[in-house]
C-alpha positions, 0 to 999 in steps of 0.5 A: 370548707371546715366550720370556723370555731366562731360558728360553734355554740361555745361560751365566748371565753372558750372560743377566745382560748381556741383562737388565741392558741391557733384553732380557727376551724374544726379541722384544726383540732380534728387533726390531732387527738384532743389529749395531745394539744387541746389539753394544754390549755383546755380542761377535760370538761371544756374539751367535751363541750367542744366535742359536743359542739362540733357535732351540732347542726345549725338551725333553720328559719321559716320563710314567713318569719324572714318576710315579717322581718322585712315588712317590719324594717326600720330605717334612719335617714343618712341626711344625704338626700342622694344616698337616701334616694339610692336606699329607697328614700328611707336610708339605712335599715336596722336589723341588717348589714350595710357594706361600704366599699371604696379605695382608701381615701374615697370618703368611707370614714367621712360617710361613716361619721356622718351616719353615726351623727345622723343616727343621733338625730331625733326621729322627727328629723329622720334619725333614731335619737340613738347612740353609735359605736364606731369600731376603729381597726386602722386608726381612722377615727379623728375627733377634728373630722367628727367635729367638722362633720357635726358642724356640717350636719348642724348647718344643714339642719339649721342653715343660719350661722352657728352660735354658742347654743348651736355649738352645744348641740354639735357637741351633744351629737359627738357625745353619742359616738362611742369609739373602740380601737382594736389592733388585731382580728382576735381583738375584733372577734373578742369585742363582738362576742362580748357585744351583750355587754357592749350594748348594756354599757352604751344605752340606746344603741342604734348603729354599729360601724366597723372601719374597716372590717377588712384590715384585721383579717388581712394583716392576720391571715396574709397568706392563708386565704382559706382560713381568712374566708372561713373566718369572714363567713363565721363573723358575718354570721355573728354580725347578722345575729347581733343586728337582729338581736339588738335591732341595730344597723351595722355598717361594714367598711371593706377596702377596695383594690387600687385601680378599680372605680376609675372608669365612668362606672362606679365599681369596686373589688373588695381586697378581702373578697365578696364575703360581706356582700353576701350578708349585706342588705345593701352594698354602697361603692364610693369614689372621691371626685374633686375639681369637677364641674359639680364641685368636690364630693364623692360618687356613690353607687348602690352596686348590690341590694336585696331591697332596692334597684341599683343606681348611682349618685353624686354627693357634694361636700 
């Protein structure tokens, strides 16, 4: 499989130029001489930089450095005891990726909002005291839903009836969620490649949510599966670098195919393949449940993990 242009050590503006002009992999500009196509939107200097970057080799990390990263891992509580228990009793890890998979309506957005609010809590309550970035690719973010989730969290932290002072506290939780709306794959790529600027704008950042990471690529590459997979692989590499560099938790939501997860065992098959799971430290699968003896809520399974044993739990709404 040819390398994606996202894997090349090039300035963000140059990568954006290539993607916007239909050059997604090294093979795309190897098929024709640079003077035929690339020179229409790149300078000669940029063409030379592109040629040099395409020949460069990726770097390696030692096993010892990887072990040290694991030993010094930080976490924040989801404020959902059942989910925390699945995640080794500690919650969402910083510096790596967590994938959430489920069919539409299975509770992914609700859980993501809950995580954004939980990260905002002080360390004394299991949070980070940090802000979050919510990247919305499908119009899923709802202020009313976020406000509802904030009140539920405040009720959990302080069971007595909410008064005006508690309302201000709920609003301060919401003030820590910074929403970006993107509509296409190239917009998502451009946003992530400018993440240093995002991090400088959103001070005290601890969590990044992409809901969903599936849709922009499914919409942009409806039939070209190999190109979509190449873009997945390189975007996964970029997200891994962002998580490590900025010491943030990254949560990706991927849509599951309809019909999966309806048996007694919670399972899911992502519509865009298992590329995200290959770079995720933990993969959670969700399934909505209503009207049962346990009440309304969702089943959650830790379907894959590099840190913990797999398992299942039920979270009541």
